[in-house]
C-alpha positions in Angstrom: 32.6 -10.3 221.0 31.0 -12.0 224.4 31.9 -11.1 227.6 31.8 -13.6 230.0 32.0 -13.5 233.6 30.7 -15.5 237.1 30.7 -15.4 240.9 31.6 -11.7 240.6 30.5 -12.2 244.8 30.1 -7.5 245.5 34.2 -7.3 244.8 33.7 -3.7 243.6 36.9 -3.5 242.3 37.4 -6.8 240.1 33.7 -5.3 238.1 35.2 -2.3 237.5 38.0 -4.4 235.6 36.2 -6.5 234.5 34.4 -3.6 233.1 36.6 -1.5 231.6 38.9 -4.7 229.8 35.1 -6.0 227.9 34.5 -1.7 227.0 37.8 -1.8 225.6 38.1 -4.4 223.7 34.2 -3.2 222.3 31.7 -6.8 223.2 28.2 -6.3 222.1 27.3 -8.9 224.9 28.5 -9.9 228.0 27.1 -13.0 230.6 27.3 -13.4 234.2 26.7 -16.4 235.3 25.6 -15.7 238.4 26.3 -15.2 241.9 26.3 -11.1 241.5 25.3 -11.3 245.4 24.2 -7.6 246.6 22.2 -5.2 244.1 24.5 -2.5 244.4 26.8 -3.7 242.4 24.6 -2.7 239.4 26.5 1.1 239.7 29.4 -0.6 238.5 28.0 -3.2 235.9 25.9 0.9 234.6 29.4 1.6 232.8 29.4 -1.1 230.6 28.8 -0.3 227.3 27.5 -3.9 226.0 23.9 -5.6 226.5 23.6 -7.8 229.9 21.9 -10.9 230.3 22.6 -12.9 234.1 21.5 -15.6 235.4 20.9 -16.6 239.6 23.6 -17.8 241.2 23.3 -19.9 244.6 25.1 -17.3 246.7 22.4 -14.4 244.9 20.8 -13.1 248.4 17.8 -10.4 247.1 16.7 -11.7 243.9 13.7 -9.5 243.8 15.7 -6.1 244.4 18.9 -7.8 242.6 16.1 -8.1 239.0 14.7 -4.5 240.2 18.9 -2.9 240.3 19.4 -4.7 236.5 16.7 -4.1 235.3 17.1 -0.6 236.1 20.6 -0.9 233.2 18.8 -2.6 231.6 20.8 -5.7 232.4 18.2 -8.4 231.1 17.4 -11.3 234.6 17.7 -15.0 233.0 16.3 -16.3 236.4 18.6 -19.4 237.0 18.7 -21.0 232.7 19.3 -17.9 230.2 19.2 -19.9 226.6 19.2 -17.1 223.9 20.2 -16.8 220.8 23.4 -14.1 220.4 24.4 -13.9 216.3 23.4 -16.6 215.2 24.2 -19.1 218.3 22.5 -21.0 220.5 23.7 -20.0 224.4 22.6 -22.4 227.4 23.8 -19.9 230.7 23.1 -21.0 234.3 24.8 -21.0 236.7 26.2 -24.7 236.8 25.5 -26.2 240.8 25.1 -29.2 240.1 27.7 -30.9 238.0 25.0 -33.8 235.9 22.8 -30.9 234.7 25.3 -29.2 232.7 27.4 -31.9 231.5 24.3 -33.1 229.4 22.8 -29.5 228.3 26.5 -29.5 226.6 26.3 -33.0 225.6 21.9 -32.8 224.3 23.6 -30.9 221.3 20.9 -28.4 221.5 23.5 -25.6 222.4 26.5 -24.6 220.5 27.7 -22.8 223.2 27.2 -23.9 227.1 27.9 -21.4 230.1 28.7 -21.7 233.4 30.3 -20.9 235.8 29.9 -21.7 239.9 33.4 -24.1 241.0 35.5 -21.0 240.7 37.8 -22.2 238.2 38.3 -21.5 234.5 38.4 -24.1 232.5 37.3 -24.6 228.4 36.1 -27.9 227.3 34.6 -28.7 223.9 31.7 -31.9 224.3 30.9 -33.5 220.6 29.6 -30.0 219.3 29.2 -28.5 222.0 31.5 -25.4 224.0 31.1 -25.3 227.5 33.4 -22.3 229.5 34.0 -21.5 232.7 35.2 -18.3 232.9 35.9 -18.8 236.3 35.9 -16.1 239.4 35.8 -13.1 238.3 36.0 -12.0 242.0 39.2 -14.0 242.7 38.4 -15.3 246.8 39.5 -18.3 246.2 41.3 -19.4 243.6 43.2 -16.4 243.8 42.8 -15.5 240.3 40.2 -12.8 238.9 39.6 -14.0 235.5 36.4 -13.5 232.3 35.8 -15.2 229.3 36.0 -13.7 226.5 34.7 -15.2 223.3 34.9 -14.7 219.6 32.6 -17.1 217.8 35.2 -17.0 215.3 38.3 -17.7 217.0 37.6 -18.9 219.9 38.0 -18.2 223.5 41.0 -16.4 225.9 40.5 -16.5 229.5 42.0 -13.4 230.3 43.2 -12.5 234.3 41.8 -8.9 235.3 
C-alpha cells in the first residue's frame, strides 16, 4: 500500500494525522507531491514507518535546508520531478503547477500512475491506461478538507479525510 499526500503547508496537526493514518494502515511508501513548505516539518514526518519520496512545490522556500532536514530522516528528495518504480509500477511524482505537462505525462503511456498536487482538489482520473491521482490538500487551507490518498495497486485508490 502507498500513502499519497500533497500541500501540507506546515500544518503540523494535519501532518501528524496523516503520519498516524499511514502507520496504522502499514503503508510501505509515502509520496508527497510538494508544498511541504518549512524544513521544521521533518520532525513530524520522522515518525513515518515507511519510505518517503517528495518533490518540491511552488511554495517550498528554502529548498536546500528542506532537502537537508528530510535527508536526515531518510526521505528521498526527487527535486521537481520524481520518476519512481514501486512494486513494478512506474510512477511520476510532480507538484503539477501547469496542467498541460501533467496531462501529457498521463497521456504518454510512459507511466502507470501520475501523482500530482497543487490544485488542493482531490481526484482520481483514468487517462488511457494511466491513473492520475491528486490526493487533495493535507493542510485543508483552501477547501476546508484535509485529505490524503491510499493506493492499493490491486484494489485502487481511496481518498480519505483526516
